DOGU-658925 format. One record per residue (C-alpha): residue number from 0; residue in one letter; x, y, z. Coordinates in Angstrom, 3 decimals, m for minus. Example, Ala and Ser with C-alpha at 12.3 -4.5 7.8 and 13.67 -1.06 7.14 Angstrom:
2
ATOM  nr rest     east    north       up
ATOM   0    A   12.300   m4.500    7.800
ATOM   1    S   13.670   m1.060    7.140
//
This chain:
522
ATOM  nr rest     east    north       up
ATOM   0    M  103.470  108.315   86.122
ATOM   1    H  103.578  104.978   88.280
ATOM   2    W  105.626  102.180   86.530
ATOM   3    A  102.527   99.941   85.868
ATOM   4    F  100.668  103.012   84.047
ATOM   5    Q  103.997  103.393   81.609
ATOM   6    L  104.034   99.964   80.772
ATOM   7    A  100.346   99.963   79.985
ATOM   8    T  100.696  103.081   77.997
ATOM   9    E  103.478  101.651   76.025
ATOM  10    L  101.385   98.669   75.461
ATOM  11    I   98.110  100.908   74.224
ATOM  12    E  100.298  102.416   71.742
ATOM  13    K  102.010   99.367   70.400
ATOM  14    H   98.501   97.317   70.001
ATOM  15    K   96.487  100.214   69.135
ATOM  16    E   95.685   98.778   65.707
ATOM  17    D   95.093   95.126   67.042
ATOM  18    Q   91.439   93.901   67.451
ATOM  19    T   92.051   91.411   70.065
ATOM  20    P   92.532   92.256   73.589
ATOM  21    I   96.050   92.826   75.053
ATOM  22    T   97.170   89.827   76.655
ATOM  23    C   99.242   89.743   79.763
ATOM  24    A  100.792   86.590   80.980
ATOM  25    S  102.351   85.047   84.054
ATOM  26    G  103.088   81.545   85.088
ATOM  27    V  103.974   79.559   88.140
ATOM  28    S  104.952   75.998   88.984
ATOM  29    P  102.892   74.051   91.597
ATOM  30    S  106.204   72.403   92.817
ATOM  31    G  105.202   73.140   96.586
ATOM  32    Y  103.584   76.020   98.533
ATOM  33    V  103.725   79.438   96.483
ATOM  34    H  105.611   81.861   98.327
ATOM  35    V  105.666   85.540   98.052
ATOM  36    G  108.726   85.643   95.714
ATOM  37    N  106.511   83.758   93.161
ATOM  38    F  103.892   86.231   93.896
ATOM  39    R  105.783   88.917   92.240
ATOM  40    E  105.247   87.591   88.691
ATOM  41    I  101.627   87.431   89.317
ATOM  42    A  101.556   91.198   90.806
ATOM  43    T  103.474   92.666   88.361
ATOM  44    T  101.174   91.336   85.435
ATOM  45    Y   98.228   91.947   87.699
ATOM  46    F   99.296   95.577   88.073
ATOM  47    V   99.794   96.398   84.366
ATOM  48    T   96.390   94.774   83.677
ATOM  49    Q   94.847   97.132   86.134
ATOM  50    A   96.470  100.429   84.792
ATOM  51    L   95.289   99.341   81.513
ATOM  52    K   91.924   98.970   82.744
ATOM  53    H   92.459  102.464   84.177
ATOM  54    L   93.164  103.634   80.961
ATOM  55    G   90.538  102.292   78.931
ATOM  56    A   91.674   99.331   77.597
ATOM  57    A   90.396   95.812   77.724
ATOM  58    P   93.335   93.409   78.825
ATOM  59    R   93.141   89.366   78.998
ATOM  60    Y   95.045   88.325   81.964
ATOM  61    I   96.125   84.706   81.957
ATOM  62    L   97.959   82.727   84.330
ATOM  63    S   99.250   79.443   83.416
ATOM  64    W   99.905   76.484   85.576
ATOM  65    D  103.069   74.559   84.620
ATOM  66    D  101.693   71.718   85.914
ATOM  67    Y  102.869   69.084   83.366
ATOM  68    D  106.530   69.971   84.736
ATOM  69    R  108.172   66.786   86.453
ATOM  70    L  108.372   66.696   90.068
ATOM  71    R  112.110   67.437   90.673
ATOM  72    K  112.300   67.757   94.616
ATOM  73    I  110.021   67.076   97.575
ATOM  74    P  109.976   70.295   99.718
ATOM  75    K  111.001   69.796  103.360
ATOM  76    N  107.485   71.272  104.142
ATOM  77    V  105.563   68.973  102.235
ATOM  78    S  104.769   65.282  103.889
ATOM  79    G  103.199   61.776  102.665
ATOM  80    V  105.081   62.164   99.377
ATOM  81    S  107.210   59.173   98.138
ATOM  82    E  110.465   60.025   96.534
ATOM  83    E  109.460   57.284   93.949
ATOM  84    N  107.266   60.292   92.665
ATOM  85    I  109.970   61.920   91.533
ATOM  86    G  110.031   62.184   87.804
ATOM  87    L  106.244   62.134   87.256
ATOM  88    P  103.856   65.249   86.307
ATOM  89    Y  102.926   67.207   89.127
ATOM  90    T   99.122   66.219   88.046
ATOM  91    K   99.970   62.224   88.334
ATOM  92    V  101.399   62.564   91.858
ATOM  93    A   98.695   61.720   94.536
ATOM  94    P   98.210   64.888   96.803
ATOM  95    P  100.114   65.646  100.095
ATOM  96    A   99.431   63.573  103.138
ATOM  97    D   97.789   66.765  104.939
ATOM  98    A   95.551   67.638  101.520
ATOM  99    D   92.404   68.375  101.620
ATOM 100    T   90.356   65.720   99.970
ATOM 101    G   88.905   68.048   97.238
ATOM 102    A   92.498   67.955   95.625
ATOM 103    A   92.848   65.805   92.479
ATOM 104    S   96.819   65.462   92.674
ATOM 105    Y  100.048   66.965   93.928
ATOM 106    G   99.731   69.752   91.773
ATOM 107    N   95.907   70.428   91.896
ATOM 108    Y   96.502   70.681   95.862
ATOM 109    F   98.934   73.837   95.517
ATOM 110    E   97.098   75.130   92.592
ATOM 111    K   93.683   75.290   94.683
ATOM 112    M   95.275   76.658   97.581
ATOM 113    F   97.108   79.708   95.700
ATOM 114    I   93.982   80.317   93.498
ATOM 115    G   91.943   81.054   96.883
ATOM 116    D   94.788   82.775   98.157
ATOM 117    L   94.926   85.180   94.964
ATOM 118    A   91.060   85.672   95.400
ATOM 119    K   91.596   87.060   98.979
ATOM 120    L   93.282   90.020   96.942
ATOM 121    N   90.450   90.116   94.365
ATOM 122    I   92.958   88.998   91.713
ATOM 123    R   91.051   86.515   89.518
ATOM 124    P   93.103   85.818   86.021
ATOM 125    E   92.020   83.505   83.390
ATOM 126    F   93.839   80.223   84.807
ATOM 127    I   95.357   77.895   82.063
ATOM 128    F   96.477   74.271   83.011
ATOM 129    E   99.308   72.896   80.989
ATOM 130    T   98.501   69.267   81.665
ATOM 131    K   95.126   69.845   79.965
ATOM 132    R   96.751   71.807   77.210
ATOM 133    Y   99.499   69.108   76.339
ATOM 134    E   97.175   65.856   77.140
ATOM 135    G   94.068   67.654   75.544
ATOM 136    G   96.059   68.185   72.294
ATOM 137    A   95.913   71.796   72.010
ATOM 138    Y   99.469   72.211   71.300
ATOM 139    N   99.911   69.171   68.748
ATOM 140    E  100.781   71.153   65.963
ATOM 141    E  103.251   72.946   67.872
ATOM 142    L  104.956   69.852   68.992
ATOM 143    A  105.177   68.773   65.411
ATOM 144    L  106.726   71.719   64.324
ATOM 145    V  108.946   71.797   67.059
ATOM 146    L  110.281   68.178   66.415
ATOM 147    A  110.553   68.964   62.562
ATOM 148    K  112.764   71.685   63.444
ATOM 149    R  114.214   69.966   66.257
ATOM 150    K  118.010   70.448   64.687
ATOM 151    E  117.422   74.348   63.933
ATOM 152    I  116.474   74.694   67.852
ATOM 153    Y  119.781   73.037   68.656
ATOM 154    D  121.707   75.395   66.546
ATOM 155    I  120.022   78.338   68.332
ATOM 156    L  120.334   76.870   71.851
ATOM 157    S  124.287   76.339   70.867
ATOM 158    R  124.805   79.984   70.227
ATOM 159    F  124.065   80.623   73.926
ATOM 160    R  126.199   78.101   75.534
ATOM 161    T  130.059   78.011   75.995
ATOM 162    E  130.304   74.549   74.903
ATOM 163    A  130.957   73.616   71.536
ATOM 164    A  128.039   72.092   69.650
ATOM 165    N  128.797   68.452   68.286
ATOM 166    E  126.597   66.802   65.141
ATOM 167    E  126.257   63.289   67.390
ATOM 168    E  124.554   65.375   69.923
ATOM 169    R  122.766   67.438   67.538
ATOM 170    E  121.558   64.251   65.742
ATOM 171    A  120.040   62.961   69.246
ATOM 172    Y  118.645   66.144   70.288
ATOM 173    Y  114.672   66.176   71.074
ATOM 174    P  113.694   69.290   72.912
ATOM 175    I  111.033   67.461   74.753
ATOM 176    S  110.112   65.619   77.978
ATOM 177    L  108.323   62.250   77.087
ATOM 178    Y  106.440   60.524   79.992
ATOM 179    C  106.852   56.614   79.618
ATOM 180    D  103.250   55.038   79.129
ATOM 181    Q  104.359   51.998   81.497
ATOM 182    C  105.553   53.787   84.762
ATOM 183    G  104.852   57.567   84.086
ATOM 184    H  108.151   58.929   84.552
ATOM 185    D  110.264   61.147   82.318
ATOM 186    S  113.515   58.960   82.522
ATOM 187    T  113.087   58.239   78.577
ATOM 188    T  115.542   58.556   75.671
ATOM 189    V  113.731   59.112   72.203
ATOM 190    T  115.291   56.769   69.835
ATOM 191    N  113.649   57.826   66.620
ATOM 192    Y  111.031   60.519   65.043
ATOM 193    D  109.260   59.554   62.214
ATOM 194    E  108.200   62.883   60.902
ATOM 195    A  105.533   61.374   58.227
ATOM 196    T  103.746   59.581   61.153
ATOM 197    Q  104.689   61.941   63.921
ATOM 198    M  105.528   58.742   65.998
ATOM 199    L  108.421   59.000   68.341
ATOM 200    S  110.171   55.525   69.496
ATOM 201    Y  111.544   55.576   73.112
ATOM 202    T  113.000   53.493   75.987
ATOM 203    C  112.482   54.257   79.425
ATOM 204    K  115.640   53.955   82.171
ATOM 205    N  113.186   53.981   84.846
ATOM 206    C  111.217   50.550   84.263
ATOM 207    G  113.082   49.425   80.923
ATOM 208    H  109.876   49.909   78.758
ATOM 209    E  110.057   50.363   74.898
ATOM 210    G  107.266   51.856   73.246
ATOM 211    T  106.198   54.732   70.960
ATOM 212    Q  103.908   57.810   71.059
ATOM 213    T  102.163   59.556   68.186
ATOM 214    I  101.224   63.122   68.431
ATOM 215    G   97.340   63.445   68.228
ATOM 216    K   96.844   60.133   68.845
ATOM 217    H   98.557   58.745   71.975
ATOM 218    Q  101.045   60.818   73.706
ATOM 219    H  102.357   62.132   76.754
ATOM 220    I  105.049   64.744   75.857
ATOM 221    K  105.797   68.322   76.743
ATOM 222    L  108.275   70.651   75.397
ATOM 223    H  111.475   71.953   77.130
ATOM 224    W  110.808   75.222   79.162
ATOM 225    K  112.869   77.300   76.739
ATOM 226    I  111.008   76.015   73.889
ATOM 227    D  107.687   75.925   75.458
ATOM 228    W  107.974   79.362   76.892
ATOM 229    P  107.960   81.173   73.200
ATOM 230    M  105.659   78.493   71.915
ATOM 231    R  103.088   79.755   74.286
ATOM 232    W  103.638   83.478   73.372
ATOM 233    R  102.337   82.535   70.058
ATOM 234    Y   99.581   80.378   71.026
ATOM 235    E   98.044   82.929   73.288
ATOM 236    K   99.138   85.791   71.588
ATOM 237    V  100.993   87.198   74.510
ATOM 238    A  101.808   91.124   74.521
ATOM 239    F  103.325   91.242   78.133
ATOM 240    E  105.081   89.013   80.491
ATOM 241    P  107.218   89.614   83.114
ATOM 242    G  110.263   87.285   84.161
ATOM 243    G  112.573   86.956   87.182
ATOM 244    K  115.979   88.607   87.346
ATOM 245    D  117.551   85.003   86.890
ATOM 246    H  115.905   84.745   83.316
ATOM 247    S  116.745   88.192   82.204
ATOM 248    S  120.769   88.100   82.297
ATOM 249    K  122.246   88.675   78.825
ATOM 250    N  121.982   85.375   77.078
ATOM 251    G  119.786   84.276   79.811
ATOM 252    S  116.255   82.321   79.260
ATOM 253    F  114.507   85.033   77.739
ATOM 254    D  117.097   85.827   75.125
ATOM 255    V  117.421   82.409   74.183
ATOM 256    A  113.006   82.399   74.120
ATOM 257    K  113.028   85.353   72.116
ATOM 258    A  115.519   84.101   69.509
ATOM 259    I  113.373   80.793   69.304
ATOM 260    A  109.919   82.708   69.092
ATOM 261    K  111.575   84.619   65.923
ATOM 262    E  113.292   81.764   64.160
ATOM 263    I  110.905   78.864   65.092
ATOM 264    F  107.574   80.368   65.764
ATOM 265    D  107.812   83.401   63.453
ATOM 266    W  106.564   85.271   66.324
ATOM 267    K  108.005   88.628   68.050
ATOM 268    A  108.638   88.237   71.742
ATOM 269    P  106.063   90.182   74.027
ATOM 270    L  107.257   93.543   76.067
ATOM 271    Y  108.998   92.058   78.746
ATOM 272    Q  109.748   93.266   82.406
ATOM 273    P  112.523   91.796   84.265
ATOM 274    Y  112.022   91.804   88.181
ATOM 275    D  114.207   91.183   90.924
ATOM 276    F  113.728   88.733   94.056
ATOM 277    V  111.687   89.362   96.966
ATOM 278    N  113.498   88.182  100.560
ATOM 279    I  112.638   87.182  103.963
ATOM 280    K  114.048   89.913  106.124
ATOM 281    G  117.191   88.992  107.780
ATOM 282    Q  118.144   85.986  105.183
ATOM 283    T  120.399   85.679  102.682
ATOM 284    M  119.509   82.721  100.754
ATOM 285    K  116.662   82.898   98.249
ATOM 286    M  113.283   81.931   98.819
ATOM 287    S  112.582   78.273   97.413
ATOM 288    S  109.408   76.239   97.471
ATOM 289    S  111.671   73.047   97.408
ATOM 290    T  113.652   74.004  100.491
ATOM 291    G  110.495   75.189  102.679
ATOM 292    N  112.457   78.397  103.305
ATOM 293    I  109.169   80.536  102.395
ATOM 294    L  106.818   83.022  103.570
ATOM 295    T  103.266   82.412  101.924
ATOM 296    L  100.620   84.909  101.042
ATOM 297    P   98.260   83.559  103.946
ATOM 298    D  101.402   84.647  106.329
ATOM 299    L  101.360   88.061  104.805
ATOM 300    L   97.423   88.332  104.878
ATOM 301    S   97.343   86.842  108.513
ATOM 302    I   99.140   90.433  109.399
ATOM 303    Y   98.649   92.799  106.453
ATOM 304    T   95.299   93.864  104.622
ATOM 305    P   94.925   92.935  101.082
ATOM 306    E   95.306   96.447   99.936
ATOM 307    L   98.740   96.961  101.911
ATOM 308    V   99.914   93.478  100.678
ATOM 309    L   99.352   95.055   96.905
ATOM 310    Y  100.648   98.198   98.155
ATOM 311    L  104.092   96.511   99.267
ATOM 312    Y  104.605   95.105   95.995
ATOM 313    A  103.469   98.249   93.888
ATOM 314    K  105.575  100.767   95.273
ATOM 315    Y  108.699   99.129   94.314
ATOM 316    Q  110.196   99.334   90.855
ATOM 317    P  110.184   95.980   89.421
ATOM 318    K  113.864   95.822   89.148
ATOM 319    A  114.143   96.739   92.930
ATOM 320    Q  114.827   94.149   95.543
ATOM 321    F  112.949   94.270   98.434
ATOM 322    D  112.604   92.517  101.766
ATOM 323    L  109.572   91.632  103.748
ATOM 324    G  109.564   91.141  107.576
ATOM 325    L  107.408   90.745  110.277
ATOM 326    D  109.044   92.691  112.737
ATOM 327    D  108.472   96.489  113.600
ATOM 328    D  108.448   96.790  109.692
ATOM 329    V  104.740   95.735  109.988
ATOM 330    L  104.109   99.123  111.951
ATOM 331    R  106.175  101.286  109.606
ATOM 332    N  104.609   99.676  106.536
ATOM 333    Y  101.162  100.337  108.191
ATOM 334    S  102.119  104.020  109.022
ATOM 335    E  103.338  104.720  105.611
ATOM 336    F  100.165  103.398  103.812
ATOM 337    E   97.889  105.146  106.227
ATOM 338    R   99.623  108.336  105.611
ATOM 339    L   99.296  108.130  101.863
ATOM 340    V   95.697  107.107  102.039
ATOM 341    Q   94.740  110.230  104.392
ATOM 342    K   96.935  112.228  101.805
ATOM 343    A   94.598  111.100   99.029
ATOM 344    K   91.334  111.924  101.124
ATOM 345    N   92.952  115.188  101.388
ATOM 346    T   93.348  115.265   97.722
ATOM 347    E   97.311  115.670   98.083
ATOM 348    L   98.732  113.133   96.082
ATOM 349    D  100.739  113.424   92.802
ATOM 350    E   99.770  111.483   89.784
ATOM 351    T  102.342  108.533   90.637
ATOM 352    N  100.805  108.177   94.247
ATOM 353    Q   97.372  108.281   93.020
ATOM 354    Q   97.985  105.716   90.285
ATOM 355    L   99.780  103.454   93.175
ATOM 356    L   96.984  103.575   95.457
ATOM 357    Q   94.566  103.014   92.524
ATOM 358    L   96.209   99.649   92.221
ATOM 359    T   95.869   98.641   95.554
ATOM 360    G   92.020   98.641   95.393
ATOM 361    V   91.951  100.578   98.966
ATOM 362    D   88.219  101.795   99.564
ATOM 363    L   89.000  105.963  100.345
ATOM 364    D   85.174  105.912  101.678
ATOM 365    Q   85.887  103.669  104.512
ATOM 366    V   87.633  104.997  107.906
ATOM 367    Y   89.745  102.266  109.432
ATOM 368    P   91.312  102.462  112.861
ATOM 369    S   95.259  102.909  112.501
ATOM 370    F   96.908   99.616  113.007
ATOM 371    N   99.336  101.146  115.508
ATOM 372    H   96.216  102.212  117.788
ATOM 373    V   94.677   99.003  117.725
ATOM 374    V   98.249   97.416  118.537
ATOM 375    S   98.371   99.898  121.392
ATOM 376    I   95.058   98.904  122.583
ATOM 377    L   95.602   94.870  122.513
ATOM 378    S   99.234   95.513  124.251
ATOM 379    L   97.487   97.130  127.402
ATOM 380    T   94.520   94.464  127.333
ATOM 381    A   96.774   91.169  127.143
ATOM 382    N   95.510   91.004  123.479
ATOM 383    N   92.260   90.749  124.337
ATOM 384    T   90.161   91.309  121.233
ATOM 385    E   86.831   91.686  122.964
ATOM 386    I   87.693   94.351  124.974
ATOM 387    A   89.684   95.826  122.251
ATOM 388    K   86.671   95.662  119.777
ATOM 389    E   84.367   97.372  122.610
ATOM 390    L   86.834  100.348  123.179
ATOM 391    L   87.131  100.714  119.356
ATOM 392    I   83.431  100.730  119.094
ATOM 393    N   82.930  103.273  121.982
ATOM 394    E   85.221  105.705  120.000
ATOM 395    H   82.166  106.077  117.714
ATOM 396    V   84.453  106.472  114.371
ATOM 397    Y   84.497  103.092  112.733
ATOM 398    T   81.953  100.601  111.425
ATOM 399    E   82.143   96.790  112.572
ATOM 400    D   83.377   95.786  109.582
ATOM 401    A   86.519   98.479  109.432
ATOM 402    I   87.439   97.383  112.775
ATOM 403    D   87.345   93.746  111.880
ATOM 404    H   89.514   94.651  108.745
ATOM 405    I   92.199   95.500  111.234
ATOM 406    L   91.749   93.870  114.680
ATOM 407    P   92.322   89.965  113.856
ATOM 408    R   95.580   91.117  111.983
ATOM 409    A   96.840   93.296  114.675
ATOM 410    S   95.969   90.549  117.437
ATOM 411    Y   97.635   87.952  115.146
ATOM 412    W  100.946   89.805  114.881
ATOM 413    I  101.187   90.530  118.751
ATOM 414    E  100.647   86.846  119.410
ATOM 415    N  103.100   85.480  116.890
ATOM 416    D  105.656   87.915  116.075
ATOM 417    A  105.558   90.781  118.854
ATOM 418    T  104.739   89.345  122.025
ATOM 419    S  107.215   91.968  123.900
ATOM 420    R  104.449   94.487  123.133
ATOM 421    L  102.386   93.163  125.621
ATOM 422    V  102.643   95.089  129.157
ATOM 423    T  101.219   94.778  132.288
ATOM 424    I   99.364   97.149  134.281
ATOM 425    N  100.377   97.859  137.872
ATOM 426    Q   97.795   96.710  140.445
ATOM 427    T   99.228   98.647  143.373
ATOM 428    P  101.095  101.994  143.487
ATOM 429    N  104.923  101.894  142.737
ATOM 430    R  106.354  103.805  145.512
ATOM 431    D  109.949  102.464  144.920
ATOM 432    V  109.732  104.450  141.615
ATOM 433    Y  107.737  106.901  142.939
ATOM 434    D  110.429  107.976  145.757
ATOM 435    Q  113.032  108.521  143.007
ATOM 436    L  111.110  111.199  141.133
ATOM 437    T  112.256  114.674  141.642
ATOM 438    T  109.912  117.142  143.502
ATOM 439    P  108.992  118.963  140.398
ATOM 440    V  107.914  115.713  138.819
ATOM 441    K  106.135  114.180  141.723
ATOM 442    A  104.181  117.801  141.852
ATOM 443    Q  103.147  117.046  138.209
ATOM 444    V  102.169  113.714  138.454
ATOM 445    A   99.594  114.883  141.399
ATOM 446    K   98.230  117.536  138.934
ATOM 447    F   97.832  115.046  136.531
ATOM 448    K   96.096  112.582  138.951
ATOM 449    D   93.543  115.369  139.593
ATOM 450    L   93.137  116.341  135.882
ATOM 451    L   91.741  112.547  135.843
ATOM 452    A   88.786  113.205  137.497
ATOM 453    T   87.420  115.684  134.738
ATOM 454    S   89.458  113.529  131.817
ATOM 455    G   85.829  112.441  130.248
ATOM 456    D   84.667  115.867  129.966
ATOM 457    L   87.535  116.563  127.157
ATOM 458    N   87.874  115.305  123.702
ATOM 459    E   91.600  114.100  122.849
ATOM 460    G   93.125  117.353  121.789
ATOM 461    D   92.085  119.441  124.737
ATOM 462    L   93.251  116.482  126.955
ATOM 463    M   96.649  116.463  125.547
ATOM 464    Q   96.905  120.078  125.860
ATOM 465    A   95.912  119.997  129.099
ATOM 466    I   98.451  117.439  130.116
ATOM 467    Y  101.060  119.296  128.191
ATOM 468    D  100.290  122.420  130.486
ATOM 469    L  101.045  120.507  133.681
ATOM 470    T  104.569  121.566  133.283
ATOM 471    D  106.155  124.911  134.161
ATOM 472    A  108.747  125.633  131.989
ATOM 473    T  108.157  128.770  129.421
ATOM 474    D  111.234  127.682  127.313
ATOM 475    K  109.991  125.476  124.766
ATOM 476    K  112.944  123.054  124.711
ATOM 477    E  112.932  122.691  128.465
ATOM 478    K  109.192  122.461  128.140
ATOM 479    R  109.319  119.256  125.751
ATOM 480    A  112.060  117.838  128.147
ATOM 481    E  109.620  118.480  131.407
ATOM 482    Q  106.671  116.944  129.253
ATOM 483    K  109.201  113.971  128.308
ATOM 484    E  110.172  113.424  131.968
ATOM 485    L  106.613  113.562  133.147
ATOM 486    F  105.090  111.056  130.607
ATOM 487    S  108.227  108.624  131.429
ATOM 488    A  107.127  108.779  135.202
ATOM 489    I  103.558  108.087  134.257
ATOM 490    Y  104.364  105.264  132.387
ATOM 491    Q  106.880  103.707  135.114
ATOM 492    L  104.323  104.194  137.602
ATOM 493    T  101.484  102.331  135.827
ATOM 494    L  103.416  100.064  133.235
ATOM 495    N  106.546   99.723  134.903
ATOM 496    Q  108.577  100.989  131.824
ATOM 497    D  109.319  104.481  130.412
ATOM 498    H  107.520  104.175  127.477
ATOM 499    G  104.002  103.298  126.536
ATOM 500    P  100.965  104.339  124.454
ATOM 501    R   99.613  107.774  124.241
ATOM 502    I   98.126  109.110  127.558
ATOM 503    P   94.762  109.374  126.141
ATOM 504    L   94.624  105.898  125.177
ATOM 505    L   96.052  104.829  128.603
ATOM 506    I   93.564  106.455  130.304
ATOM 507    K   90.707  105.001  128.260
ATOM 508    V   92.039  101.441  128.557
ATOM 509    V   93.092  101.673  132.094
ATOM 510    G   90.380  103.740  133.279
ATOM 511    P   90.560  107.208  135.198
ATOM 512    E   89.511  105.848  138.530
ATOM 513    K   92.097  102.807  138.396
ATOM 514    L   94.767  105.488  136.988
ATOM 515    Q   94.002  107.713  140.157
ATOM 516    Q   94.433  104.786  142.592
ATOM 517    L   98.026  103.979  140.830
ATOM 518    L   99.150  107.600  141.013
ATOM 519    D   97.800  108.269  144.779
ATOM 520    F  100.745  108.407  146.947
ATOM 521    N   99.299  110.334  149.914
//
């Protein structure tokens, strides 16, 4: 059973008496461009909700935007945002200089972009925007409860710290961020809280303002993250949520939140699934929106189909780290996925892999050209998509939609990450190479040239067999060696390299007549 279906089965059993949907949650901060490491959280929750649906449940999938958090750092790949904005909530900072005019704020710009990326993967959760929740008063009761129990919260946090607690710190502890009425920054210090009136008094280090804010009347207050997280578990009735490796260690963020959920909010923590990092292949540093060292979903979707992107995340256990590369791994990933799809069509898959494919949403009724096949055509046509599309259409196997699903991605990959795959077809016979061939190979090349005259009458399988039969050896091992030598000669005489695409494709792209000219040494 696939890991997402295992979690879904556990959730169904655990909540079989509940009358409400099984709420599965994830969260992300719009601190910059949301990268493929962040996406693992969203994908993990998405797979569990899809598994729940396949098992007959009716889950609720929520994605919370932590857009009431402070801007801590301006990412290197974001322009036109002043350092003066550090300390403001993401939704109170103007959009970056290159943002579209429809973005209301810095946070909204990155939210809109990522929401659009998710839609391309057919991931459409219920989005919750924390600025609206806090400023709209949704959490007023929770804010009052936390401030009333702030010392108990301090004691809980102290159990998970190595530093000794002290009474002075405990008295001054307020587990909130309070944004100044005057300048909007969070550089504030709470000086008093009147529990009867729910009024907070504060001073601002940034602008020197002294003021008050009252819960339910006038407030710009947010709970600290380790209190905000368990508060939302209760508020949204969360049954499942994943969390990153950095939050999942012993006495880490999840253990703290679990204790606060139980002791402050009288709520049991949800079923929790830790997940490991997703890295960029060849790099040792963790991806970070603030440093700009990232791959984004648009980067992946320029090369991978949506179903393959989902496959890359679903095939690994959440606790397994994996790397994403845009090198020859692209060919390997496509080939692996295409083999799995073909096995599904042949009803040869076990339960786990059947469920894995279900999670990708791949259309098993559609026939797509293999990525490697399309790359081979583009490599021989100087990445000309018009010629490649015409050749694919003339194969009479694929619909135009199926071709358009793969062709632009293969072309983008060649142009941006695999230009070395482009080959140049010789324009004249290469006598220097021909003169270095052995006499038997020259004879086989001549036979191959003659075969080209009737190649159009043969299907690919028969044509390949006819080419194999051009060699003379009877021993299987020797025959394979002769075939390899013949193919190498054909490639050298036509492409100036000792390897190339399948011979039938070479004939189709170059054309039988042109190949005959290149192989004519009489």
